[in-house]
C-alpha positions in Angstrom: 6.5 23.5 -29.2 5.0 20.0 -29.1 7.6 18.8 -31.7 10.5 20.4 -29.8 9.3 18.8 -26.5 8.8 15.4 -28.1 12.2 15.6 -29.8 14.0 16.5 -26.7 12.2 13.7 -24.8 13.1 11.1 -27.5 16.7 12.2 -27.2 16.5 11.6 -23.5 17.0 15.3 -22.6 14.2 15.0 -20.1 14.9 18.2 -18.1 14.9 20.2 -21.4 11.7 18.5 -22.6 10.1 19.3 -19.2 11.0 23.0 -19.5 9.5 23.1 -23.1 6.3 21.3 -22.0 5.8 23.5 -19.0 6.1 26.6 -21.3 3.7 25.0 -23.7 1.1 24.4 -21.0 1.5 27.9 -19.7 1.0 29.3 -23.2 -2.2 27.2 -23.7 -3.5 28.5 -20.4 -2.9 32.1 -21.4 -4.6 31.5 -24.8 -7.6 29.8 -23.1 -7.1 26.7 -25.2 -9.7 23.9 -25.1 -9.7 21.6 -22.1 -8.9 18.7 -24.5 -5.8 20.5 -25.8 -4.7 21.2 -22.2 -5.2 17.6 -21.1 -3.2 16.4 -24.1 -0.3 18.7 -23.2 -0.6 17.7 -19.5 -0.1 14.1 -20.6 3.3 14.8 -22.1 4.2 17.0 -19.1 3.2 14.2 -16.7 5.5 11.8 -18.6 8.3 14.3 -18.3 7.7 14.7 -14.6 7.8 10.9 -14.2 11.1 10.7 -16.1 12.7 13.4 -14.0 11.4 11.9 -10.7 9.0 14.7 -9.9 6.0 13.9 -7.7 3.7 16.3 -9.7 3.0 13.5 -12.2 0.5 11.6 -10.1 -1.7 14.6 -9.3 -1.6 15.6 -13.0 -2.6 12.1 -14.1 -5.5 12.2 -11.7 -6.6 15.6 -13.0 -6.3 14.4 -16.6 -8.4 11.3 -16.0 -11.1 13.4 -14.2 -11.0 15.9 -17.1 -11.4 13.3 -19.8 -14.0 11.5 -17.8 -16.0 14.7 -17.6 -15.7 15.9 -21.2 -15.5 12.6 -23.1 -17.1 10.0 -20.8 -15.8 6.7 -19.5 -16.0 4.8 -22.8 -13.8 7.1 -24.9 -10.4 5.8 -25.9 -8.6 8.9 -24.5 -10.3 8.3 -21.1 -9.4 4.7 -21.1 -5.8 5.3 -21.9 -5.6 8.1 -19.3 -7.2 5.8 -16.7 -4.6 3.2 -17.5 -1.7 5.6 -17.2 -3.1 7.0 -13.9 -3.5 3.5 -12.5 0.0 2.6 -13.5 1.3 5.7 -11.8 -0.7 4.8 -8.7 0.8 1.3 -8.8 4.4 2.7 -9.1 3.6 5.0 -6.1 2.7 1.9 -4.1 -1.0 3.0 -3.9 -2.2 -0.4 -5.1 -5.6 -0.2 -3.4 -6.5 2.9 -5.5 -5.0 1.4 -8.6 -6.9 -1.8 -8.2 -10.2 0.0 -7.5 -9.8 2.2 -10.7 -8.9 -0.8 -12.9 -11.7 -3.0 -11.5 -14.0 -0.4 -12.9 -12.2 0.4 -16.2 -10.9 -3.0 -17.4 -14.4 -4.3 -18.2 -15.2 -1.1 -20.0 -12.0 -1.3 -22.1 -12.7 -5.0 -22.9 -16.2 -4.1 -24.0 -15.3 -0.9 -25.9 -11.9 -1.6 -27.4 -11.9 -5.4 -27.2 -9.5 -7.9 -25.6 -6.9 -7.6 -28.5 -6.4 -3.8 -28.2 -3.0 -2.8 -26.9 -4.6 -0.4 -24.4 -6.8 -3.2 -23.0 -3.8 -5.5 -22.7 -1.7 -2.9 -20.9 -4.6 -2.1 -18.5 -5.0 -5.8 -17.6 -1.2 -6.2 -17.0 -1.2 -3.1 -14.8 -4.2 -4.6 -12.9 -2.5 -7.9 -12.4 0.7 -6.3 -11.2 -1.2 -4.1 -8.8 -2.8 -7.3 -7.4 0.4 -9.3 -6.9 2.7 -6.5 -5.9 0.4 -5.4 -3.1 1.9 -6.5 0.3 -1.6 -7.1 1.6 -2.6 -9.2 -1.4 -4.9 -12.1 -0.5 -4.7 -15.6 -1.9 -7.6 -14.7 -4.1 -5.8 -11.6 -5.4 -2.7 -13.6 -6.2 -4.8 -16.3 -8.0 -6.6 -13.5 -10.0 -3.3 -11.9 -10.9 -1.9 -15.2 -12.3 -5.1 -16.0 -14.2 -5.2 -12.5 -15.6 -1.6 -12.6 -16.7 -1.9 -16.1 -18.2 -4.9 -15.1 -20.3 -3.4 -11.8 -21.3 -0.2 -13.5 -22.3 -2.0 -15.8 -24.7 -3.8 -12.7 -26.2 -0.6 -10.7 -26.4 1.5 -13.4 -28.0 -1.2 -14.0 -30.6 -1.7 -10.3 -31.4 1.9 -8.9 -31.0 4.1 -12.0 -31.5 6.3 -13.9 -29.1 8.7 -11.6 -27.2 8.9 -9.1 -30.1 6.7 -6.4 -28.5 7.5 -4.6 -25.2 4.1 -5.5 -23.7 4.8 -9.2 -24.3 8.2 -8.9 -22.6 6.5 -7.2 -19.7 4.0 -10.0 -19.3 6.7 -12.6 -19.7 8.6 -11.1 -16.8 5.5 -10.4 -14.6 4.0 -13.9 -15.0 6.8 -15.8 -13.2 6.9 -13.2 -10.4 3.2 -13.6 -9.8 3.4 -17.4 -9.8 6.3 -17.3 -7.3 4.2 -15.1 -5.0 1.2 -17.4 -5.4 3.2 -20.6 -4.7 4.7 -19.0 -1.6 1.3 -18.2 -0.2 -0.2 -21.6 -1.1 2.7 -23.5 0.4 2.5 -23.8 4.2 5.7 -22.9 6.1 7.7 -26.0 7.2 6.5 -27.4 10.6 3.1 -25.7 10.4 1.2 -28.9 9.8 
């Protein structure tokens, strides 16, 4: 069932992939599969929910993160990846305060456990920076931190993945100018305010 769901998803038949993944999760529940297998299947299901615009994805990502945190601990790669996905979903849902809070805790762990060059660490740092500068209540310090994080992460990503060849590099290269524009706008006083 996993292969069928993945094949349908890759072929952009998201509704069909969703149906297969829901059936797969239901089957695993009936068979009393391990929590780890259930979480893995929920991950694919959450992605299908996101691609079909369903709101269940955010709650599912939260539950997956909590599950991995409980059974694997905060330093396991699956927990770190799931935390990153959950934080990204929070950011997209415009719940940046929660996203920033989670990433302030998890980014240092990812950097220590996986290293700065790991794709998961790079993705997590980009999500954190975006949560900082996209927040409508971002402070000047938040904007400065976002720019600094993206600049440092851009250097790492270009060195590790190449210039513009990797999707994460492209994401950083589009995010960095946006963060700089927001920072400059906040640092520049409005005309006539002097």
